[in-house]
C-alpha positions as CSV (number, residue, x, y, z in Angstrom):
1,M,0.1,-0.1,0.1
2,H,1.2,3.4,-0.8
3,Q,0.5,6.6,1.3
4,L,-0.9,9.4,-0.6
5,G,-1.4,12.9,0.9
6,G,1.5,13.2,3.2
7,A,2.0,12.2,6.8
8,R,-1.4,13.7,8.0
9,N,-3.9,11.3,6.4
10,F,-4.2,9.1,9.6
11,D,-4.4,6.1,7.6
12,G,-7.9,7.0,6.2
13,E,-7.0,5.4,3.0
14,I,-9.2,7.9,1.0
15,V,-7.5,9.6,-1.7
16,D,-8.9,11.8,-4.3
17,C,-6.6,11.7,-7.5
18,E,-6.8,12.3,-11.1
19,L,-5.0,10.1,-13.9
20,V,-3.2,12.2,-16.4
21,N,-3.4,11.0,-19.9
22,P,-0.5,8.7,-20.4
23,L,-0.4,9.4,-24.1
24,Y,0.7,13.0,-23.5
25,N,4.2,13.8,-24.3
26,E,6.6,15.8,-22.0
27,T,5.4,19.3,-23.6
28,E,1.7,18.3,-23.6
29,L,2.1,17.5,-19.9
30,R,3.4,20.7,-19.1
31,R,0.7,22.5,-20.9
32,V,-2.0,20.7,-19.2
33,F,-0.8,21.9,-15.8
34,D,-0.3,25.7,-17.2
35,R,-3.9,27.1,-16.6
36,G,-3.1,30.0,-18.9
37,K,-3.0,27.9,-21.9
38,G,-5.9,25.9,-23.4
39,N,-5.8,22.3,-25.1
40,T,-4.3,21.9,-28.5
41,S,-6.0,19.7,-31.2
42,K,-3.4,17.1,-30.7
43,I,-4.4,17.0,-26.9
44,G,-7.8,16.8,-27.8
45,D,-7.1,14.0,-30.2
46,K,-5.1,12.1,-27.5
47,D,-8.1,12.6,-25.0
48,G,-10.5,11.1,-27.4
49,E,-8.1,8.1,-28.0
50,W,-7.6,7.6,-24.5
51,A,-11.3,7.8,-23.7
52,D,-12.3,5.3,-26.5
53,E,-9.5,2.7,-26.6
54,Y,-7.9,2.7,-23.3
55,L,-10.0,4.0,-20.3
56,P,-12.7,1.3,-20.7
57,E,-10.1,-1.5,-20.0
58,F,-8.2,0.6,-17.3
59,E,-11.4,1.3,-15.2
60,S,-12.3,-2.5,-15.6
61,S,-9.0,-3.5,-14.3
62,L,-8.8,-1.0,-11.6
63,S,-12.3,-2.1,-10.3
64,A,-11.2,-5.6,-10.3
65,R,-8.3,-4.8,-8.2
66,V,-10.2,-2.7,-5.7
67,E,-12.8,-5.5,-5.4
68,A,-10.1,-8.0,-4.9
69,K,-8.6,-6.1,-1.9
70,S,-12.1,-5.6,-0.4
């Protein structure tokens, strides 16, 4: 088990996190965290590809792991 959120989460094991699209390259990743810049068409295309091709399998695998630990 990994502790997220620092030393003050008191073993609550509740974590709110977001997954960054793993298809982004280094430049796109920096752009995502720069609130002054919007998405490019390449980022939009990669978001669509992630949502359509990879996210359903990722969610299914994650759900299976969570259920297995319950």
